[in-house]
N, C-alpha and C positions, 0 to 999 in steps of 0.2 A: 450381279445380281444373284447368282448362285452362291457366290461365295459371301455375298452379304446375307444371306438366306442362313446358309449353314453357319457362318461366326455367330447367328441372331439365335438360332435354334441350341447351338452349341455354349453361347452365354443364358439362355431360357433353361438350358438341363440344368449348368453350375449354380445358377440362381435359384433351384427348385434343391437341387441337394444339399446347398447351405440352407435354406430354411428349415428342409425336412429333418437334416442333419441338429440344427440347432435347439429344434422342437425334442427331440428324441434326450437329448442332452439334459435339457429341465425337466423331463420328466422322468429321467435315470438320477439325476440329482436328488429331487424330491422321494422319490422311494430311498437311495442311499440315506437322506437325513431324517426318515422315515426308521430305517434300521438302525442308526447312530441311535438314535433319541430312546427306542427301544433297548439297546444293550445299555446304553447309558442307567435306563430304569431298572434294569435289569441288576445290575451291578452295584446300583444304589441299593434295592432291596436285598443281594446278598452281602453287601458291609452292613445293615443293620440286624441281619439274620446270626452276621459273627460277632458281631458287637453283644447280642444277646448269649451266645453261647460262649463268650470270654467273661460276660458278667456270672452265668451259670457255672462254668468254671473255676471261675474265683469263689464263687459261694461254696462249692464242693468241697474245695480245696482247704476253705477253711473251714468246714465242718470235719473233713478228716484230720485236721492237725487237732480240732479240738477232741475229738474222739482218741487220738492216738494218745495227748495227754491226760486225759482221763482214765485210759485204758492202764497208763503207768501209774496215775495213782491208786486204780485197782488192784494192780498186782503188788504193789508197797503198801498196803493196806490188808491185802491177802496174808501178804508174807508176815506182815509184823503181827496179825490175830492169829496166824498159823505157830508162831516162835511165843506168842502169850497161852495159846493151847499146851502145846508141848511142855511150856515149862510151868505151866500149874496144874496140870491134870496129869497124871499117870494114862501112859499107854502098854498095850500088847498086840505084837500082832500074829496073826493066825493065818492060817490056812482054811478055807471054808470048802468042808467037803462036801455037807450036803445040808440042804434048809427043809422044815417042813412045819407048817400052820395048823394050829390045835388049837382052834378056839379064837381067843384073844391073846392068845401066845405064839410065838415063831420060836421054834427050837434049831439051832445052829449047831450041827454038829464039826465040831473045827479043831485043829491040832497048832498047839501055839508053837510059833515058829522064831526064829531070826534071820534076818537077810543079811549074809555074810558076802563081804567082798572076796571075789577071787578071780582074777585076770584068767585063770587055765577056767574056769567056767563059759559054757556059750555065752552069755549075757553080762558076762565081768562079774558076778554075783551067784553064790548058793543059799538054798533056805536049808536051816538045820533046826530039826525039833529042840524045842526049848522041856525044861522041865514040868511045866504043865501039860504038856504029852498031848493026846487026843480024848474032848471031854464034848457035854452037850449041854447049850448055852442057853437058858431062857429068856426073851428079850420080850418088854411090853407092848404095845401100840405106839407110846409115849416117844419111844425112841427112835431118832431118826436115823435113817441107813441113807448112805450116799453109794453110788458103783460109778465105775470110769466109764463113762460114757465113749470118749474115742479117747488119744493116749493127751488133747490138751482138754478136756474137762472133764468136772464128775457132777452127776443130777442126783437128788434125790428121788429115792424108788420106793412102790410098795411094795407089799412082802411078794406079793405075786412073780415079780420079777424077782428077788433074792431065792425064792425055790428053784428056780433053774440057771441061776450064775455061779459062777466057780472063781472064786480067785485070791489074791491076800490083802486081810483086812487088819486093819488098825483099830483095835477096840480103846475106845478111850473110857477110865476109870472114875470114878470119884466116889471115894468111902469105900472101896469094893467092888461099887455095883457099875456096872456099864452106862455109861450117858449119850453114846455118839458112835456111831461106827462108819469109817471110811476105807472105802476102798482102798490099795494104792495099787500105782500103776507098774504092772510087770512087764519091760520090755519084750 
């Protein structure tokens, strides 16, 4: 009888362990299913965000190509306009020594120069004074003046900027009068 009771207790304990073990597994499986559902939902959101980013990237890439094409067109137009100006209007180069505003006139003290290629010079060129020498040139307000902003661009400036500036200028003339002034970049 003791043996039967001991077997009965042992059987009861094994049965109890099986029931408790199965119950815990069901709870654990439900937790895993919830975690998997959350992960799948997160993956879906990330995929949607990635698709949006890819569309944005493609749109920006297309805009970049359009800008590059526009830049090439502008460069070609600038080159053509520059060639037309150089062929139809006389120009002289001069070093701006100083400038002074007197009422509605801007007086430029300049020395006419020529840029000569010279491999022995530090920048591959040198400036030589030409027959015009040094002169004071009076400019009226309607003459546009462009100065180098950085190595790749020039901007139209007001007279106050010219007064504090020094550099090599290209003076465009029509019928002996200056109609446009542009700085030449010196490396």
